[in-house]
C-alpha positions in Angstrom: -63.1 165.0 -22.3 -66.2 166.8 -21.1 -69.1 164.5 -20.2 -72.2 165.7 -22.0 -74.8 165.5 -19.2 -77.2 167.9 -21.1 -77.7 165.2 -23.8 -78.8 162.6 -21.3 -82.5 161.8 -20.8 -84.0 163.2 -17.5 -84.9 160.4 -15.1 -82.6 157.8 -16.7 -79.4 156.3 -15.4 -76.4 158.5 -16.7 -75.4 157.3 -20.2 -72.0 155.7 -20.3 -71.8 155.0 -16.5 -72.1 151.9 -14.3 -73.6 152.1 -10.8 -71.6 150.5 -7.9 -71.7 150.4 -4.1 -69.0 150.2 -1.5 -70.4 149.2 1.9 -73.9 148.7 3.2 -77.5 149.5 2.4 -80.0 149.2 -0.5 -79.0 149.4 -4.2 -77.9 152.7 -5.4 -79.9 154.9 -7.8 -78.0 157.4 -10.0 -80.2 159.5 -12.2 -80.1 162.5 -14.5 -82.2 165.3 -13.0 -83.3 168.7 -14.1 -81.6 171.7 -12.4 -82.1 175.1 -14.0 -79.0 176.4 -12.2 -76.7 173.9 -13.8 -74.9 174.3 -17.1 -77.2 172.7 -19.7 -80.0 172.5 -17.1 -79.2 168.9 -16.1 -77.2 167.1 -13.4 -76.2 163.7 -12.2 -77.3 162.7 -8.7 -77.6 159.7 -6.4 -81.3 159.7 -5.3 -81.9 156.6 -3.2 -81.3 158.6 0.1 -80.4 155.4 2.1 -79.3 156.4 5.6 -76.8 153.6 6.2 -73.6 155.3 7.4 -71.0 153.1 5.8 -72.5 153.4 2.4 -70.6 154.9 -0.6 -72.5 154.9 -4.0 -70.3 155.0 -7.0 -71.0 156.1 -10.6 -68.1 154.9 -12.7 -67.4 156.0 -16.3 -67.3 153.0 -18.6 -64.9 154.1 -21.3 -62.0 155.4 -19.2 -59.4 153.2 -17.6 -56.2 155.1 -16.6 -53.4 155.3 -14.0 -52.4 159.0 -14.5 -55.5 161.0 -14.8 -57.2 164.2 -13.7 -60.9 164.6 -13.0 -62.9 167.7 -12.1 -66.5 168.4 -11.4 -68.9 171.1 -10.3 -71.2 170.1 -7.5 -74.0 171.5 -5.3 -74.7 169.9 -1.9 -78.5 169.9 -1.8 -79.6 167.7 1.1 -78.6 165.0 3.6 -79.1 164.4 7.3 -76.5 161.7 7.8 -74.1 163.2 5.3 -73.8 165.8 2.6 -70.9 164.8 0.5 -69.5 165.1 -3.1 -66.7 162.9 -4.2 -64.4 162.1 -7.2 -62.9 158.7 -7.8 -59.8 157.7 -9.7 -58.0 154.3 -10.2 -61.1 152.4 -9.4 -59.9 148.8 -9.9 -63.4 147.8 -8.7 -65.9 149.0 -6.1 -63.6 147.9 -3.3 -60.3 149.5 -4.4 -59.9 153.2 -5.4 -58.9 156.7 -4.4 -61.6 159.3 -3.6 -61.4 163.0 -2.9 -64.5 164.3 -1.2 -65.9 167.6 0.0 -68.4 167.5 2.9 -70.8 170.4 3.7 -71.8 169.0 7.1 -68.2 168.6 8.3 -66.7 171.6 6.5 -63.7 169.8 5.1 -62.1 168.2 2.1 -60.5 164.8 2.5 -58.6 162.3 0.5 -59.1 158.6 1.1 -57.9 155.3 -0.2 -60.4 152.4 -0.3 -58.7 149.0 -0.2 -60.5 145.7 0.2 -63.7 147.8 0.8 -62.1 149.6 3.8 -61.9 153.4 3.7 -58.8 155.0 5.2 -58.0 158.7 5.3 -54.8 159.9 3.7 -55.0 163.6 4.2 -57.6 166.3 5.0 -58.1 170.1 4.9 -60.7 172.1 6.9 -62.6 174.5 4.7 -66.2 175.8 4.4 -68.3 173.8 2.0 -71.6 175.7 1.8 -74.8 173.8 1.0 -76.9 175.0 -2.0 -74.0 176.6 -3.8 -72.1 175.5 -6.8 -68.5 174.7 -6.1 -65.7 172.7 -7.8 -63.6 169.7 -6.9 -60.6 168.2 -8.7 -58.5 165.1 -8.1 -55.3 164.2 -10.0 -53.3 161.0 -9.8 -49.8 161.1 -11.4 -47.4 158.3 -10.4 -47.6 158.1 -6.6 -48.6 161.8 -6.2 -52.2 162.7 -5.5 -53.4 166.3 -5.6 -56.8 167.8 -4.7 -58.1 171.2 -5.5 -61.2 172.9 -4.1 -62.7 175.9 -6.0 -59.6 176.1 -8.1 -57.2 176.2 -5.1 -54.8 173.4 -4.2 -55.7 172.0 -0.7 -54.0 168.6 -0.6 -50.9 167.2 -2.2 -49.5 163.9 -0.9 -48.0 160.6 -2.0 -49.4 157.1 -1.7 -48.6 153.8 -3.3 -51.5 151.6 -2.2 -53.2 151.6 -5.7 -50.6 151.8 -8.4 -52.5 150.3 -11.4 -54.9 152.0 -13.7 -58.7 152.0 -13.1 -61.9 153.8 -13.8 -63.0 157.3 -12.7 -66.3 158.6 -11.6 -68.5 160.2 -9.0 -69.0 159.2 -5.3 -71.4 160.1 -2.4 -72.1 158.9 1.1 -75.2 157.7 2.9 -78.2 159.9 2.3 -76.4 162.7 0.5 -78.3 164.4 -2.3 -75.6 166.1 -4.4 -76.0 167.6 -7.9 -73.0 167.0 -10.2 -72.3 169.0 -13.4 -69.3 169.9 -15.6 -67.6 166.6 -15.3 -64.2 166.7 -17.1 -61.6 164.0 -17.5 -58.1 164.5 -18.9 -54.7 162.6 -18.8 -52.2 163.6 -16.2 -48.5 163.4 -17.3 -46.9 160.5 -15.4 -45.2 161.4 -12.2 -46.2 165.1 -12.3 -47.8 167.1 -9.5 -49.9 170.2 -9.3 -53.6 171.0 -8.8 -54.4 173.4 -11.6 -57.5 173.4 -13.7 -58.2 170.5 -16.1 
């Protein structure tokens, strides 16, 4: 399934998504924005720019609940002084329990976290350049207890974790004051218990 961002009204909350927040700070504000460099000329972005450090805005898809799932997205890190992050969420039981893969332009790395009881813990990481102002891709797959992350089409993390074994929602994630443009969001089933970080 490819999410049709181009059909969503500019300035509105993304159609078919629910806003959530893990951590501190003011309410989140996800919007559809115009971006001539994006496919279809539109993107999804979190625009509140709150600078609270332990603040993770979520934008969860309403019609997908799955355990074995693959999600991919194109993103562009536009701005952010505290952070400049782009993330994908799977198995979101709620806004306090989920897996997230995120790329960070300020830290030059890709990391995989689990969030349980609202507490974020790193599972694995990979140092790699994440340029600001440039379109890149991120992919997260959960299959059984195997989690795989790909960055720009290349596998960078593959590991196992059993903290969140039930199905949940999928969606987008940022941190603090990150302004990140998201496009080309694709969601597909992952065969149970399979690994690999190829394209969706």
